[in-house]
N, C-alpha and C positions, 0 to 999 in steps of 0.2 A: 625367454625372460622367466624368471622365477620370482614372482611377486605375490604374496598371500593377500586375501581379502582384507585381513586386519591391517595389512601395510598400506593397501589402498584407502582404507578408512582414515587411517592416520595422515597420509599425504592430503587427502582431501580436507581434514581438519586443519592442517597447515594452510592450504590455499585459503580456507575461510577465515581463519583468525589472524594470519600473517605472523605468527609467532610460534616457534618450537615449544616453549614453555605452556602456552595456551593450548596448543594441539595435545601435548602430553596430558594437560588437566582435563581436557575433553574426552580423551580415550583412557583415562584412569592409569597411566603409566608415569613412571618417573622421567624427567627430562633426559638423562643420560641414555635411558632405554629408547626413547623417543628419537633423539639425535642418532643412535646407532641404526635404528629401523630405517630411518630417512637415508642414511649413508648408503644402506644395503640397497634401497629402492633406486637410487641414483646409480650406484655401481651396476645393478641389473639392467637398466636401460641403456647405460653405456654413454649417456650424455648428461650435462648438467641440467638440474631441474629447477633449480632457484639459485639466486645469489643474495648476499647480506650487504646492504649498503647503510651505513649510519645505524647499524643495529636494527635495520628494518628489512624484512624478506621480500623479494620480488620474483616472481616466477619467470622462468624463460619461456620462450614460444613452446618447447617441447613440454615444459612444466605445465603450462596452461592447458595443452593438448590432454596431458595425463589427467590433470584435474577434472576436465570435462567428462573424459572416460570413467573416471572413478565415481563421478557424481550419477552418470548413467548407470553404472553397475549397482550402486547403493540404492538409487530409486526403484530399479527393477527388483532387486532383493526385497526391498521393503514392501512393494507391491506383492511380491509372492508371500512373504509372511501374512499380510493382511488377508489375502485370499484364503489362506491356510486357517487363519483365525476365524474368517467369516464362515468357513465350512464348519468348524468346530463350534460355531456359535459364540465365540468370544470377541470381545472389542479391545484391542490394545494397539499401541503404535504411536507415530508421532505425525501430527498434521501441521503443514508450514503454509501460513497464509501472510500475505502481504498486502497491505491497504494504504491508501493515501490519506494525508493526515486528518481532512475532515471527516473520514469515516470512523475515526476513534470516537465519536459522539454516540455511535450506536453499535458498532461491531463488538466491543467488549461484552454487552449484554448477550448479544446472539451467540458469541463464543461460550460464554457462561452457561446458557441454557443448554447448549450442545453437551459441554463437559458435565453438566448434571445428569444428563441421560446416559453418558459414557464416561464415568469417573476414571476409567483406567488409560485413558487417551492423553497424551502430552501434546500440547499445542504451542507452536511458536508464532507469535503475532508480530510481524514487522511493521511499524508505523513510520512512513516517509512521505516526503514530497512526491509529486507525480513523477518527476524525473528520476527519482530513486526507485520507485515501484517499477517503472518502465525498464529500467535497466536490469533489475532483478528478473523481470518477465523475459528479456532478451536472453538472459545467462540461465534461464530455466532453474531457478534456485528454489522455487516454492511451489506447492501443490495448486494453490489458487490465488487469484489476485482480485481485489476490490478498487474500481476506480470509476470515475464519472466519464472520462475521456479516453477511451483505449486507443492505443496507436492505430493509424491506418495502414501502415506500411508492414503489418505482420498478419500471417494467416492464424486467425484466433478462433476458438471456440468462444462465443460470447453469448451471455444471457442477461437481459435486463431483469432486475429484480425489485427495485424500488425507485420511486421519483426522487428528485434531488433538486426541488425548486430554489432558485436563487432570488434573494430579496434585496431591496435597497433599505438601508438602515440610517437613522438620523439620531442625534442627541434627543432624550427624552423632552427637553424643553424647546426643541425646534418647532416653529409654526407649522412645518410641513406635516408634522405627526396627527394633527388635527385635520387636515384637509383630505378630500377624497379625489381620486382619480386626476392626480396632478399631472399635467402634460410634460413628457420628457424635455421638451425645449425650454421650460422654465428653470431647469436645472443648468443651463448653460453657464451661469455666472457663479455656480457653486464649485467648490473644490471637491475631489474625490480622493478617497483612500482605497486603493485596489491590491488584491493579491499580486504576488510576484508573477513576471511573465513566465508561462510554461506550465502554470497550475490549471487544473481543469476549470475552476471558476473563472479565472482570468480568460481562458479561451472562450468560455461561453459568452461572457460579458463582451468581450472585444468583437465577437462574431455579430452580436446584438447591435451594439453602438455603431459599427461599421454598416450594418444594413439599414439602420435608421438615419445614417449619415450626420451622427452626433459624436462630436468629439469632447470626451470628457476632459476638464481640467485637472490633471492628475497631480496631487500634492505629495503622496507618499505610495511607495509599492513595498508591501510588507509580506513576510514569508510565513505568516501564521494567522489563524483566524482570531485568536486572542489578541494578538497586536492590532488587527484591524478594528476589533470591538472597542478596545481601550482608546485607540486614537480618535475613533468616532465619538466615543462617550466624552472625550476631552475637548470636542469642539474643532477638531482639525478638518473635518471634512465629512461627506457622506460616504458610505461603504457599499460595496455590492458583496454578498456573502450568502452561503448556503444556509436555509432555514435550519438545517441540522445542527449547524454551529450555535444556534439560539436555543438547541434542545427542544426544537419544535414549536417554540413560543414565538410570540409577536413582541414581547417586551422582555428585556434582560439586560442586567449589568449596565444600566444607563443609557441604553439605546432601544430604539423602537423602530418597528417595520413601518416604512410610510407607503401609502398607496398611489403608486405612479402608474400610469397608463402603460399597459403591456407587460408589467411585473405581476407575479413573479415570473422569471424566465424558465421555461421548461428545461430540465435536464434530468438524468437518471443515473442510478447505481447500476454497475455491470459486474458480473461474475466472470472473468476471463481466465484463459489458459491456452498455451499454444495447442493448435488444432490437432497437430500430430501426437500430442502427449496422451497417453492413456491414464486416465484417472484411477487412482487406487480405489478399492471400496471405501476407505475412510473419507477420501475427497469427495466421492459422489455421495455419500451419506451426509457430509457437511453442506454440500451444495444443496440437497434437497431439504436439509434442516433450514437453511437460510430462506428458501422460497416458502416453506410452510410456515415459519415464524412470522415473517413479514406480512403474510395473508391473515394470520391469527391475530397479530397485534393490531392490523389495520392501521398502519402508520401512513394516514393520508395528510400529506403536508401541503398540498397544492392550495 
């Protein structure tokens, strides 16, 4: 097979974007040029790499295998370039980080401080729900992943770098706000607003409730922290949420943290990556930056 490195990059862009025009734009070529190059790749392989159904591109099994190979080659080359830059004393390249949605309350600041130190670095920050981040982790699409509940069925490099306490919130006017050490069983008659099944926050909460043999009366399951806060503020029920979603405060946007026995629930933020993945100099530098910045800022939320 005679496939150039640039053609591999183009096919990888097609796999990532699902569109010839988007892949052409990403690679800074015209769409006819991209179409011709992709046709040459398919001819070189000798098998169909993708098919178009209702104007949408779907990779064949061979196409998926080629995309995985192209990604591995591209990541290895990026790592080589960064190693050369490190030897030259330069800092350039692209860092890819995927984080769960709750991490959006602090990760942009940490990324920003890293970019201030390394202004020539480009950062791609993907913010998704836990299932989305886990899928990107399985597909090895990024350099590092930030989440509170890493999957247990994968061999991972995993380092805890910051606490992620979960608190119970109620509307500001709720009588529970003024009480101290409320027993959990007193909340049996209250309705609850929880995050969706599969989220890290929900997993920790469910584990705790099961341990305490407490069955919350769930009124709503919502896919974002903002939706939980607004629903609680509107009087629809009590919520379990990361304190990071309250910007580290005990009172915000019509809700207050209530003092319930055994809360806050202990949880933590993890920096993870596949254990077999060799981190690039840029990824290693960012990982060390996270650990140092969290210590320097002393974000003690427990």
